[in-house]
C-alpha positions as CSV (number, residue, x, y, z in Angstrom):
1,M,17.1,14.2,-14.6
2,G,17.4,10.9,-16.4
3,G,16.7,8.8,-13.2
4,H,13.2,10.2,-12.5
5,P,11.4,8.1,-14.9
6,M,13.0,5.0,-13.1
7,L,11.7,6.5,-9.7
8,L,8.1,6.7,-11.2
9,I,8.4,3.1,-12.5
10,G,9.7,1.9,-9.2
11,W,6.8,3.7,-7.3
12,A,4.2,2.3,-9.6
13,V,5.5,-1.3,-9.2
14,L,5.3,-0.9,-5.4
15,Q,1.8,0.1,-5.7
16,V,0.8,-2.8,-7.9
17,A,2.6,-5.2,-5.6
18,T,0.9,-3.9,-2.6
19,F,-2.5,-4.1,-4.3
20,G,-1.7,-7.6,-5.3
21,L,-0.8,-8.5,-1.7
22,F,-4.1,-7.2,-0.4
23,G,-5.9,-9.2,-3.2
24,F,-3.8,-12.3,-2.4
25,D,-4.9,-12.0,1.3
26,K,-8.5,-11.4,0.4
27,A,-8.3,-14.7,-1.6
28,R,-6.7,-16.5,1.1
29,A,-9.5,-15.3,3.5
30,R,-12.3,-16.5,1.3
31,N,-10.8,-19.9,1.1
32,G,-10.1,-20.3,4.8
33,D,-6.4,-20.4,4.0
34,R,-3.5,-19.2,6.1
35,R,-3.5,-15.4,5.9
36,V,-0.9,-12.8,5.4
37,R,0.0,-11.0,8.6
38,E,-1.6,-7.6,9.3
39,R,1.9,-6.4,10.2
40,T,3.2,-7.4,6.7
41,L,0.1,-5.7,5.0
42,L,0.9,-2.5,7.0
43,L,4.5,-2.6,6.2
44,A,3.7,-2.9,2.5
45,A,1.3,0.1,2.8
46,L,4.3,2.2,4.0
47,F,5.9,1.7,0.6
48,G,2.8,1.2,-1.6
49,G,0.3,3.3,0.2
50,V,-1.9,4.1,-2.7
51,G,-1.9,0.4,-3.8
52,A,-3.0,-0.5,-0.2
53,W,-5.7,2.1,0.0
54,L,-7.1,1.0,-3.4
55,G,-6.7,-2.7,-2.4
56,Q,-8.8,-2.0,0.7
57,R,-11.6,0.0,-1.0
58,M,-11.8,-1.9,-4.4
59,L,-11.5,-5.5,-2.8
60,R,-13.5,-4.5,0.3
61,H,-10.8,-6.0,2.4
62,K,-10.5,-5.2,6.0
63,T,-12.6,-2.3,5.8
64,R,-14.3,-2.9,9.3
65,K,-11.3,-4.2,11.2
66,E,-10.1,-2.1,13.8
67,P,-7.3,-1.0,14.7
68,F,-6.1,-2.1,11.3
69,R,-8.2,0.5,9.6
70,T,-6.6,3.2,11.6
71,W,-3.1,1.9,11.3
72,L,-3.6,1.6,7.6
73,G,-4.7,5.2,7.3
74,L,-1.7,6.2,9.2
75,A,0.7,4.1,7.1
76,V,-0.9,5.5,3.8
77,G,-0.7,9.0,5.1
78,L,3.1,8.6,6.0
79,H,3.6,7.1,2.5
80,L,1.9,10.1,0.9
81,L,4.0,12.6,2.9
82,A,7.2,10.7,1.9
83,V,6.2,10.7,-1.8
84,G,5.1,14.5,-1.5
85,G,8.4,15.2,0.2
86,G,10.4,13.3,-2.5
87,V,8.6,15.1,-5.2
88,W,9.3,18.5,-3.7
89,W,12.8,17.6,-3.1
90,V,13.3,16.3,-6.8
91,L,11.4,19.3,-8.4
92,G,12.4,22.0,-5.9
């Protein structure tokens, strides 16, 4: 039971890092600089789904871009399923 807080901390770090990656890409877009690949953003969303979702909503980043929106929704959904399954496994 002693390792669970570390899992929660690791999960939180992934959320913050993913949100930061979305923020970084948004700043690059505003400045006309080289962007983060969509593939990289989506991969980050698999591990930091909540951070990706918040990054898209709060930063208004890639909200109208299809098919990115659909793929992001899928990645966030898979992330949440994995987290839910992990919580069920640890607590169950």
